[in-house]
PAPA-754810 format. One record per residue: residue in one letter; residue number from 1; x, y, z of N, C-alpha, C in turn. Coordinates in nm, 3 decimals, decimal comma. Each point is the difference from the previous one (the first is absolute). Example, Ala and Ser with C-alpha at 12.3 -4.5 7.8 and 13.67 -1.06 7.14 Angstrom:
+----+-----+---------+---------+---------+---------+---------+---------+---------+---------+---------+
! aa !   i !     n_x !     n_y !     n_z !    ca_x !    ca_y !    ca_z !     c_x !     c_y !     c_z !
+----+-----+---------+---------+---------+---------+---------+---------+---------+---------+---------+
!  A !   1 !   1,319 !  -0,569 !   0,780 !  -0,089 !   0,119 !   0,000 !   0,090 !   0,120 !   0,000 !
!  S !   2 !  -0,035 !   0,105 !  -0,072 !   0,082 !   0,119 !   0,006 !  -0,077 !   0,109 !   0,073 !
+----+-----+---------+---------+---------+---------+---------+---------+---------+---------+---------+
//
This chain:
+----+-----+---------+---------+---------+---------+---------+---------+---------+---------+---------+
! aa !   i !     n_x !     n_y !     n_z !    ca_x !    ca_y !    ca_z !     c_x !     c_y !     c_z !
+----+-----+---------+---------+---------+---------+---------+---------+---------+---------+---------+
!  X !   1 !   0,058 !  -1,078 !   1,149 !  -0,100 !   0,061 !  -0,087 !  -0,016 !   0,147 !   0,038 !
!  X !   2 !   0,021 !   0,093 !  -0,095 !  -0,015 !   0,141 !   0,032 !  -0,146 !   0,035 !   0,029 !
!  X !   3 !  -0,017 !   0,097 !   0,088 !  -0,134 !   0,044 !   0,040 !  -0,040 !   0,119 !  -0,088 !
!  X !   4 !  -0,050 !  -0,030 !  -0,120 !  -0,040 !   0,104 !  -0,095 !  -0,146 !   0,036 !   0,027 !
!  X !   5 !  -0,021 !   0,124 !   0,047 !  -0,135 !   0,042 !   0,037 !  -0,069 !   0,080 !  -0,113 !
!  X !   6 !   0,079 !   0,044 !  -0,098 !  -0,056 !   0,075 !  -0,112 !   0,099 !  -0,005 !  -0,115 !
!  X !   7 !  -0,051 !  -0,024 !  -0,120 !   0,077 !   0,022 !  -0,122 !  -0,083 !   0,095 !  -0,083 !
!  X !   8 !   0,059 !   0,115 !  -0,032 !  -0,074 !   0,107 !  -0,069 !   0,075 !   0,043 !  -0,126 !
!  X !   9 !  -0,075 !   0,020 !  -0,106 !   0,053 !   0,063 !  -0,121 !  -0,040 !   0,146 !   0,006 !
!  X !  10 !   0,100 !   0,085 !   0,002 !  -0,026 !   0,144 !   0,005 !   0,120 !   0,069 !  -0,060 !
!  X !  11 !  -0,017 !   0,062 !  -0,117 !   0,117 !   0,056 !  -0,065 !   0,056 !   0,123 !   0,072 !
!  X !  12 !  -0,066 !   0,044 !   0,105 !   0,057 !   0,105 !   0,085 !   0,085 !  -0,060 !   0,112 !
!  X !  13 !  -0,011 !  -0,130 !   0,018 !   0,072 !  -0,075 !   0,104 !  -0,038 !   0,051 !   0,138 !
!  X !  14 !   0,092 !   0,047 !   0,082 !  -0,036 !   0,047 !   0,135 !  -0,043 !   0,146 !  -0,010 !
!  X !  15 !  -0,122 !   0,028 !   0,045 !  -0,057 !   0,134 !   0,000 !  -0,107 !   0,005 !   0,108 !
!  X !  16 !  -0,075 !   0,106 !   0,008 !  -0,096 !   0,020 !   0,107 !  -0,099 !  -0,113 !   0,024 !
!  X !  17 !  -0,067 !  -0,048 !  -0,106 !  -0,099 !  -0,107 !   0,018 !   0,063 !  -0,126 !   0,057 !
!  X !  18 !   0,114 !  -0,037 !  -0,052 !   0,068 !  -0,121 !   0,048 !   0,041 !   0,021 !   0,146 !
!  X !  19 !   0,060 !   0,114 !   0,028 !   0,054 !   0,026 !   0,133 !  -0,108 !   0,016 !   0,106 !
!  X !  20 !  -0,102 !   0,079 !  -0,030 !  -0,097 !   0,032 !   0,105 !  -0,117 !  -0,096 !   0,008 !
!  X !  21 !  -0,037 !  -0,060 !  -0,111 !  -0,120 !  -0,083 !   0,002 !   0,030 !  -0,149 !  -0,009 !
!  X !  22 !   0,074 !  -0,040 !  -0,101 !   0,022 !  -0,144 !  -0,020 !   0,085 !  -0,062 !   0,111 !
!  X !  23 !   0,109 !   0,065 !   0,037 !   0,088 !  -0,059 !   0,103 !  -0,075 !  -0,022 !   0,130 !
!  X !  24 !  -0,075 !   0,102 !   0,040 !  -0,076 !  -0,014 !   0,124 !  -0,107 !  -0,107 !  -0,007 !
!  X !  25 !  -0,068 !  -0,010 !  -0,112 !  -0,111 !  -0,095 !  -0,009 !   0,048 !  -0,146 !  -0,004 !
!  X !  26 !   0,120 !  -0,024 !  -0,051 !   0,051 !  -0,138 !  -0,008 !   0,105 !  -0,029 !   0,107 !
!  X !  27 !   0,040 !   0,103 !   0,076 !   0,098 !  -0,020 !   0,107 !   0,143 !  -0,014 !  -0,048 !
!  X !  28 !   0,033 !   0,056 !  -0,116 !   0,135 !  -0,013 !  -0,054 !   0,101 !   0,079 !   0,083 !
!  X !  29 !   0,113 !  -0,062 !   0,027 !   0,110 !   0,072 !   0,066 !   0,126 !   0,002 !  -0,087 !
!  X !  30 !  -0,011 !  -0,054 !  -0,121 !   0,109 !   0,004 !  -0,096 !  -0,058 !   0,024 !  -0,139 !
!  X !  31 !   0,043 !   0,109 !  -0,063 !  -0,041 !   0,029 !  -0,137 !   0,115 !  -0,040 !  -0,091 !
!  X !  32 !  -0,024 !  -0,100 !  -0,082 !   0,103 !  -0,049 !  -0,091 !  -0,037 !   0,039 !  -0,142 !
!  X !  33 !   0,074 !   0,094 !  -0,055 !  -0,020 !   0,039 !  -0,139 !   0,085 !  -0,094 !  -0,085 !
!  X !  34 !  -0,066 !  -0,082 !  -0,081 !   0,069 !  -0,093 !  -0,089 !  -0,002 !   0,062 !  -0,139 !
!  X !  35 !   0,113 !   0,063 !  -0,037 !   0,007 !   0,072 !  -0,126 !   0,146 !   0,017 !  -0,038 !
!  X !  36 !   0,036 !  -0,044 !  -0,119 !   0,139 !   0,005 !  -0,043 !   0,054 !   0,143 !  -0,004 !
!  X !  37 !  -0,075 !   0,094 !  -0,055 !   0,050 !   0,137 !  -0,013 !   0,015 !   0,067 !   0,136 !
!  X !  38 !  -0,101 !  -0,013 !   0,086 !   0,003 !   0,068 !   0,129 !   0,106 !  -0,062 !   0,094 !
!  X !  39 !   0,035 !  -0,125 !  -0,022 !   0,097 !  -0,065 !   0,089 !   0,136 !   0,070 !  -0,002 !
!  X !  40 !   0,027 !   0,079 !  -0,104 !   0,128 !   0,070 !  -0,009 !  -0,018 !   0,152 !  -0,004 !
!  X !  41 !  -0,120 !   0,050 !   0,018 !  -0,028 !   0,143 !  -0,010 !  -0,016 !   0,060 !   0,140 !
!  X !  42 !   0,109 !   0,050 !   0,056 !  -0,001 !   0,053 !   0,137 !  -0,092 !   0,121 !   0,016 !
!  X !  43 !  -0,012 !   0,082 !  -0,103 !  -0,088 !   0,116 !   0,008 !  -0,145 !  -0,044 !   0,018 !
!  X !  44 !  -0,047 !  -0,090 !  -0,085 !  -0,139 !  -0,047 !   0,013 !  -0,021 !  -0,072 !   0,133 !
!  X !  45 !   0,099 !  -0,077 !   0,043 !  -0,010 !  -0,069 !   0,129 !  -0,017 !   0,102 !   0,113 !
!  X !  46 !   0,079 !   0,106 !  -0,005 !  -0,009 !   0,103 !   0,104 !  -0,137 !   0,066 !   0,003 !
!  X !  47 !  -0,055 !   0,029 !  -0,117 !  -0,134 !   0,060 !  -0,006 !  -0,104 !  -0,096 !   0,057 !
!  X !  48 !   0,011 !  -0,128 !  -0,034 !  -0,097 !  -0,097 !   0,051 !   0,017 !  -0,022 !   0,150 !
!  X !  49 !   0,122 !   0,006 !   0,049 !   0,022 !  -0,013 !   0,145 !  -0,073 !   0,111 !   0,076 !
!  X !  50 !  -0,007 !   0,120 !  -0,060 !  -0,071 !   0,111 !   0,065 !  -0,151 !  -0,027 !   0,006 !
!  X !  51 !  -0,053 !  -0,075 !  -0,096 !  -0,144 !  -0,029 !  -0,003 !  -0,036 !  -0,120 !   0,087 !
!  X !  52 !   0,098 !  -0,085 !   0,032 !  -0,027 !  -0,123 !   0,076 !  -0,038 !   0,034 !   0,144 !
!  X !  53 !  -0,089 !  -0,079 !   0,058 !  -0,037 !   0,024 !   0,141 !   0,120 !  -0,029 !   0,091 !
!  X !  54 !   0,008 !   0,071 !   0,111 !   0,113 !  -0,014 !   0,092 !   0,016 !  -0,139 !   0,059 !
!  X !  55 !  -0,109 !  -0,075 !   0,010 !   0,006 !  -0,132 !   0,061 !   0,043 !  -0,110 !  -0,097 !
!  X !  56 !   0,020 !   0,035 !  -0,126 !   0,033 !  -0,102 !  -0,101 !   0,140 !   0,023 !  -0,055 !
!  X !  57 !   0,073 !  -0,109 !  -0,018 !   0,129 !   0,006 !  -0,068 !  -0,025 !  -0,005 !  -0,150 !
!  X !  58 !   0,098 !   0,045 !  -0,076 !  -0,009 !  -0,008 !  -0,146 !   0,120 !  -0,076 !  -0,053 !
!  X !  59 !  -0,023 !  -0,071 !  -0,108 !   0,106 !  -0,069 !  -0,073 !  -0,027 !   0,020 !  -0,148 !
!  X !  60 !   0,107 !   0,012 !  -0,076 !  -0,009 !   0,022 !  -0,144 !   0,088 !  -0,105 !  -0,068 !
!  X !  61 !  -0,062 !  -0,106 !  -0,049 !   0,073 !  -0,110 !  -0,059 !  -0,037 !  -0,017 !  -0,147 !
!  X !  62 !   0,095 !  -0,049 !  -0,078 !  -0,031 !  -0,040 !  -0,137 !  -0,094 !  -0,120 !   0,008 !
!  X !  63 !  -0,061 !  -0,034 !  -0,111 !  -0,088 !  -0,117 !  -0,003 !   0,080 !  -0,125 !   0,037 !
!  X !  64 !   0,118 !  -0,017 !  -0,060 !   0,081 !  -0,119 !   0,028 !   0,043 !  -0,007 !   0,146 !
!  X !  65 !   0,040 !   0,113 !   0,058 !   0,041 !  -0,002 !   0,141 !  -0,120 !  -0,034 !   0,090 !
!  X !  66 !  -0,116 !   0,053 !  -0,034 !  -0,120 !  -0,032 !   0,077 !  -0,025 !  -0,151 !  -0,001 !
!  X !  67 !   0,010 !  -0,060 !  -0,117 !  -0,019 !  -0,145 !  -0,013 !   0,102 !  -0,075 !   0,086 !
!  X !  68 !   0,124 !   0,045 !  -0,002 !   0,107 !  -0,069 !   0,072 !  -0,011 !   0,015 !   0,152 !
!  X !  69 !  -0,046 !   0,115 !   0,047 !   0,011 !   0,031 !   0,142 !  -0,130 !  -0,012 !   0,080 !
!  X !  70 !  -0,114 !   0,000 !  -0,065 !  -0,126 !   0,009 !   0,075 !  -0,023 !  -0,120 !   0,092 !
!  X !  71 !   0,053 !  -0,114 !  -0,037 !  -0,015 !  -0,119 !   0,085 !   0,072 !   0,010 !   0,133 !
!  X !  72 !   0,090 !   0,098 !   0,013 !   0,075 !   0,020 !   0,124 !  -0,067 !   0,099 !   0,094 !
!  X !  73 !  -0,115 !   0,051 !  -0,038 !  -0,070 !   0,100 !   0,082 !  -0,042 !  -0,060 !   0,133 !
!  X !  74 !   0,006 !   0,082 !   0,102 !  -0,045 !  -0,040 !   0,133 !  -0,152 !  -0,010 !   0,000 !
!  X !  75 !  -0,056 !  -0,096 !   0,076 !  -0,146 !  -0,008 !   0,010 !  -0,061 !   0,128 !   0,060 !
!  X !  76 !   0,080 !   0,079 !   0,072 !  -0,049 !   0,125 !   0,060 !  -0,015 !   0,110 !  -0,105 !
!  X !  77 !   0,060 !  -0,020 !  -0,115 !  -0,012 !   0,100 !  -0,106 !  -0,132 !  -0,021 !  -0,073 !
!  X !  78 !  -0,085 !   0,099 !   0,009 !  -0,129 !   0,000 !  -0,070 !   0,025 !   0,078 !  -0,129 !
!  X !  79 !   0,017 !  -0,073 !  -0,111 !   0,055 !   0,059 !  -0,121 !  -0,108 !   0,045 !  -0,098 !
!  X !  80 !   0,012 !   0,125 !  -0,042 !  -0,080 !   0,052 !  -0,111 !   0,095 !   0,012 !  -0,118 !
!  X !  81 !  -0,024 !  -0,078 !  -0,104 !   0,081 !   0,007 !  -0,122 !  -0,070 !   0,096 !  -0,094 !
!  X !  82 !   0,075 !   0,098 !  -0,051 !  -0,057 !   0,097 !  -0,092 !   0,078 !  -0,008 !  -0,131 !
!  X !  83 !  -0,072 !  -0,025 !  -0,107 !   0,060 !  -0,010 !  -0,134 !  -0,060 !   0,106 !  -0,090 !
!  X !  84 !   0,076 !   0,034 !  -0,103 !  -0,046 !   0,101 !  -0,094 !  -0,092 !  -0,058 !  -0,108 !
!  X !  85 !   0,023 !  -0,126 !  -0,037 !  -0,073 !  -0,059 !  -0,112 !  -0,044 !  -0,143 !   0,032 !
!  X !  86 !  -0,102 !  -0,048 !  -0,073 !  -0,039 !  -0,140 !   0,017 !   0,112 !  -0,094 !  -0,046 !
!  X !  87 !   0,082 !   0,044 !  -0,094 !   0,110 !  -0,084 !  -0,049 !   0,101 !  -0,026 !   0,112 !
!  X !  88 !   0,024 !   0,100 !   0,085 !   0,090 !  -0,020 !   0,114 !  -0,059 !  -0,102 !   0,097 !
!  X !  89 !  -0,130 !   0,008 !   0,025 !  -0,064 !  -0,098 !   0,089 !   0,012 !  -0,140 !  -0,059 !
!  X !  90 !  -0,024 !  -0,014 !  -0,129 !   0,011 !  -0,130 !  -0,065 !   0,141 !  -0,056 !   0,016 !
!  X !  91 !   0,101 !   0,083 !  -0,018 !   0,139 !  -0,046 !   0,018 !   0,022 !  -0,050 !   0,143 !
!  X !  92 !  -0,057 !   0,069 !   0,098 !   0,013 !  -0,043 !   0,139 !  -0,065 !  -0,137 !   0,021 !
!  X !  93 !  -0,123 !  -0,014 !  -0,049 !  -0,073 !  -0,127 !   0,016 !   0,073 !  -0,113 !  -0,072 !
!  X !  94 !   0,045 !   0,026 !  -0,122 !   0,073 !  -0,103 !  -0,074 !   0,132 !  -0,035 !   0,070 !
!  X !  95 !   0,055 !   0,095 !   0,075 !   0,123 !  -0,023 !   0,074 !  -0,020 !  -0,067 !   0,134 !
!  X !  96 !  -0,126 !  -0,029 !   0,035 !  -0,027 !  -0,074 !   0,123 !  -0,046 !   0,082 !   0,118 !
!  X !  97 !  -0,021 !   0,130 !  -0,017 !  -0,051 !   0,082 !   0,109 !  -0,147 !  -0,038 !   0,022 !
!  X !  98 !  -0,036 !  -0,039 !   0,124 !  -0,135 !  -0,053 !   0,025 !  -0,108 !   0,109 !   0,009 !
!  X !  99 !  -0,032 !   0,058 !  -0,113 !  -0,103 !   0,104 !  -0,007 !  -0,133 !  -0,067 !  -0,032 !
!  X ! 100 !  -0,097 !   0,021 !   0,088 !  -0,132 !  -0,062 !  -0,017 !  -0,104 !   0,096 !  -0,057 !
!  X ! 101 !   0,021 !   0,131 !   0,027 !  -0,099 !   0,098 !  -0,042 !   0,073 !   0,128 !  -0,041 !
!  X ! 102 !  -0,051 !   0,065 !  -0,105 !   0,058 !   0,125 !  -0,047 !  -0,107 !   0,108 !  -0,001 !
!  X ! 103 !   0,033 !   0,111 !   0,064 !  -0,084 !   0,119 !  -0,001 !   0,047 !   0,088 !  -0,115 !
!  X ! 104 !  -0,087 !   0,022 !  -0,096 !   0,031 !   0,087 !  -0,114 !  -0,049 !   0,139 !   0,039 !
!  X ! 105 !   0,095 !   0,087 !   0,032 !  -0,037 !   0,128 !   0,057 !   0,004 !   0,116 !  -0,096 !
!  X ! 106 !   0,110 !   0,015 !  -0,071 !   0,012 !   0,115 !  -0,088 !   0,093 !  -0,034 !  -0,115 !
!  X ! 107 !  -0,054 !   0,009 !  -0,120 !   0,079 !  -0,018 !  -0,122 !  -0,039 !   0,116 !  -0,091 !
!  X ! 108 !   0,092 !   0,096 !  -0,011 !  -0,028 !   0,123 !  -0,075 !  -0,032 !  -0,025 !  -0,147 !
!  X ! 109 !  -0,080 !   0,090 !  -0,054 !  -0,028 !   0,003 !  -0,142 !   0,125 !   0,047 !  -0,073 !
!  X ! 110 !   0,032 !  -0,067 !  -0,108 !   0,111 !   0,042 !  -0,087 !  -0,030 !  -0,051 !  -0,140 !
!  X ! 111 !   0,085 !   0,037 !  -0,094 !  -0,023 !  -0,037 !  -0,139 !  -0,012 !  -0,152 !  -0,014 !
!  X ! 112 !  -0,104 !  -0,044 !  -0,070 !  -0,022 !  -0,142 !  -0,023 !  -0,083 !  -0,068 !   0,107 !
!  X ! 113 !  -0,037 !   0,075 !   0,104 !  -0,080 !  -0,059 !   0,108 !  -0,143 !   0,051 !  -0,009 !
!  X ! 114 !  -0,090 !  -0,076 !   0,059 !  -0,141 !   0,039 !   0,006 !  -0,045 !  -0,002 !   0,147 !
!  X ! 115 !  -0,081 !   0,097 !   0,036 !  -0,050 !   0,012 !   0,137 !  -0,107 !  -0,107 !   0,022 !
!  X ! 116 !   0,019 !  -0,086 !   0,101 !  -0,098 !  -0,105 !   0,025 !  -0,065 !   0,012 !   0,137 !
!  X ! 117 !   0,060 !   0,079 !   0,087 !  -0,057 !   0,020 !   0,134 !   0,039 !   0,141 !   0,045 !
!  X ! 118 !  -0,049 !   0,039 !   0,115 !   0,022 !   0,136 !   0,048 !   0,146 !   0,043 !  -0,010 !
!  X ! 119 !   0,090 !  -0,085 !   0,042 !   0,142 !   0,038 !   0,001 !   0,088 !  -0,104 !  -0,069 !
!  X ! 120 !  -0,059 !  -0,075 !  -0,093 !   0,075 !  -0,107 !  -0,066 !  -0,014 !   0,011 !  -0,152 !
!  X ! 121 !   0,116 !   0,012 !  -0,066 !   0,006 !  -0,002 !  -0,145 !   0,093 !  -0,115 !  -0,040 !
!  X ! 122 !  -0,041 !  -0,078 !  -0,099 !   0,075 !  -0,119 !  -0,039 !   0,020 !  -0,005 !  -0,151 !
!  X ! 123 !   0,100 !  -0,077 !  -0,040 !   0,016 !  -0,034 !  -0,141 !  -0,015 !  -0,152 !  -0,012 !
!  X ! 124 !   0,014 !  -0,053 !  -0,119 !  -0,021 !  -0,143 !  -0,021 !   0,099 !  -0,085 !   0,079 !
!  X ! 125 !   0,124 !   0,047 !   0,013 !   0,100 !  -0,074 !   0,077 !  -0,038 !  -0,007 !   0,148 !
!  X ! 126 !  -0,052 !   0,110 !   0,054 !  -0,046 !  -0,001 !   0,140 !  -0,111 !  -0,103 !   0,019 !
!  X ! 127 !  -0,097 !   0,000 !  -0,091 !  -0,112 !  -0,093 !   0,009 !   0,050 !  -0,145 !  -0,006 !
!  X ! 128 !   0,090 !  -0,028 !  -0,092 !   0,056 !  -0,136 !  -0,012 !   0,074 !  -0,038 !   0,129 !
!  X ! 129 !   0,069 !   0,096 !   0,058 !   0,073 !  -0,027 !   0,125 !  -0,097 !  -0,029 !   0,114 !
!  X ! 130 !  -0,108 !   0,077 !   0,009 !  -0,100 !  -0,026 !   0,104 !  -0,062 !  -0,139 !  -0,019 !
!  X ! 131 !  -0,025 !  -0,039 !  -0,124 !  -0,056 !  -0,134 !  -0,025 !   0,098 !  -0,109 !   0,044 !
!  X ! 132 !   0,130 !   0,020 !  -0,027 !   0,101 !  -0,097 !   0,045 !   0,001 !  -0,011 !   0,151 !
!  X ! 133 !  -0,007 !   0,114 !   0,067 !  -0,003 !  -0,001 !   0,147 !  -0,121 !  -0,077 !   0,050 !
!  X ! 134 !  -0,116 !   0,026 !  -0,058 !  -0,121 !  -0,074 !   0,040 !   0,018 !  -0,149 !  -0,025 !
!  X ! 135 !   0,055 !  -0,037 !  -0,116 !   0,023 !  -0,141 !  -0,032 !   0,094 !  -0,067 !   0,100 !
!  X ! 136 !   0,087 !   0,079 !   0,064 !   0,092 !  -0,051 !   0,099 !  -0,062 !  -0,002 !   0,139 !
!  X ! 137 !  -0,129 !   0,037 !   0,009 !  -0,071 !  -0,005 !   0,128 !   0,007 !   0,127 !   0,082 !
!  X ! 138 !   0,046 !   0,110 !  -0,059 !   0,009 !   0,126 !   0,072 !  -0,134 !   0,074 !  -0,013 !
!  X ! 139 !  -0,055 !   0,039 !   0,114 !  -0,125 !   0,076 !   0,002 !   0,032 !   0,146 !  -0,032 !
!  X ! 140 !  -0,085 !   0,063 !  -0,081 !   0,018 !   0,139 !  -0,038 !  -0,116 !   0,083 !   0,053 !
!  X ! 141 !   0,030 !   0,125 !   0,040 !  -0,106 !   0,094 !   0,036 !   0,042 !   0,139 !  -0,044 !
!  X ! 142 !  -0,096 !   0,076 !  -0,050 !   0,022 !   0,140 !  -0,034 !  -0,058 !   0,081 !   0,115 !
!  X ! 143 !   0,091 !   0,070 !   0,073 !  -0,049 !   0,078 !   0,114 !   0,101 !   0,111 !   0,030 !
!  X ! 144 !  -0,046 !   0,123 !  -0,005 !   0,090 !   0,114 !   0,025 !   0,039 !   0,011 !   0,147 !
!  X ! 145 !  -0,099 !  -0,003 !   0,086 !   0,024 !   0,014 !   0,144 !  -0,083 !  -0,104 !   0,075 !
!  X ! 146 !   0,044 !  -0,037 !   0,120 !  -0,066 !  -0,110 !   0,071 !  -0,147 !   0,022 !   0,032 !
!  X ! 147 !  -0,040 !   0,126 !   0,022 !  -0,140 !   0,024 !   0,041 !  -0,098 !  -0,005 !  -0,116 !
!  X ! 148 !   0,048 !  -0,003 !  -0,124 !  -0,089 !  -0,011 !  -0,116 !  -0,015 !  -0,146 !  -0,039 !
!  X ! 149 !  -0,115 !  -0,032 !  -0,055 !  -0,020 !  -0,137 !  -0,049 !   0,088 !  -0,024 !  -0,123 !
!  X ! 150 !   0,036 !  -0,125 !  -0,019 !   0,077 !  -0,035 !  -0,120 !  -0,086 !   0,024 !  -0,123 !
!  X ! 151 !   0,064 !   0,045 !  -0,108 !  -0,072 !   0,020 !  -0,126 !  -0,014 !  -0,133 !  -0,072 !
!  X ! 152 !  -0,093 !  -0,004 !  -0,093 !  -0,028 !  -0,120 !  -0,077 !   0,124 !  -0,042 !  -0,080 !
!  X ! 153 !   0,051 !  -0,118 !   0,027 !   0,120 !  -0,050 !  -0,067 !  -0,022 !  -0,024 !  -0,149 !
!  X ! 154 !  -0,125 !  -0,023 !  -0,040 !  -0,031 !  -0,022 !  -0,141 !   0,041 !   0,119 !  -0,086 !
!  X ! 155 !   0,015 !   0,118 !   0,061 !   0,043 !   0,118 !  -0,075 !   0,135 !  -0,022 !  -0,067 !
!  X ! 156 !   0,084 !  -0,083 !   0,061 !   0,134 !  -0,026 !  -0,056 !  -0,007 !  -0,067 !  -0,139 !
!  X ! 157 !  -0,098 !  -0,083 !  -0,019 !  -0,004 !  -0,084 !  -0,120 !  -0,072 !   0,065 !  -0,117 !
!  X ! 158 !  -0,059 !   0,118 !   0,022 !  -0,079 !   0,065 !  -0,106 !   0,085 !   0,087 !  -0,088 !
+----+-----+---------+---------+---------+---------+---------+---------+---------+---------+---------+
//
């Protein structure tokens, strides 16, 4: 069983907040970006490696590779999974990755989305995906950084 200490949705993936605040607060020593596009984008990987804390390893896997390989993780690996979208998280859960809780950290505003929390904008597909995750027993929280209280989850459904 992989030791997943954090699953975060953040469309910036690895950046300052993840590196300096979240990793330290959850004790992560492996940052696993589960994203099909980034898994083959060496430039973006290099930029994210510069933002990652020195004590943590980084991995950039497609969603399918993450599903296939995560069960082989060492118990010493304290894994923070970072996804760009709730749909990626749903694919992981449906593929058998034992995710119990999802931190919704940052979902940028874009066309067709509505702002529902300080740093979270969603469309109807995102909301439906979050409901599916909840129905599968996954706990959700909206929280930008560990020292702030979680925002009201009901904001997602409005």
